[in-house]
C-alpha angles and dihedrals in degrees: 000000000000123000129172087352091303128116104239143177122222114233136175133210127192113217139176126230095274094052091042089053089056092047089052088051089057089055087251092297105110146025118240121258115271120256121247092261091048108073094162133057111209115201110177133219101229140044090224092060093045091050090051092054094043092052099038102036110019098044095053091043100047111001094255141057131190135192116219125193126200145157124247126190106261091218089062101041093045091076090068126073122239108240128206114229099190104330144340091292090059108057127151142164120243107219112184112237089243090061095050096095090054089045090055090047087058096052108111115210125344134330105244129206106224104166140022131199131241085041108243 
């Protein structure tokens, strides 16, 4: 995809209400720093996979789950391998926590909320 003249990749991220609040505080431009027990940031390749995580993990943990969609520069994300997390339908990138600031710098445009669970 091309966005704002940049070659980009569309990615998705399931989040709970606490992480969503921090994204909102950044004016939907960045993902929050990882906690000490979270050494990896996991954006996923499909809306379907993000929705499954939001519904099956975020809802039981916090009452709500959200699916975000965003664009990342292809030149940046191409240095990371795509990982299978249980099959071809469940693919994700593993971004080390120390690379998250650079990852955020390579987001083009805003982070969008595209789904909410439970459905309202």
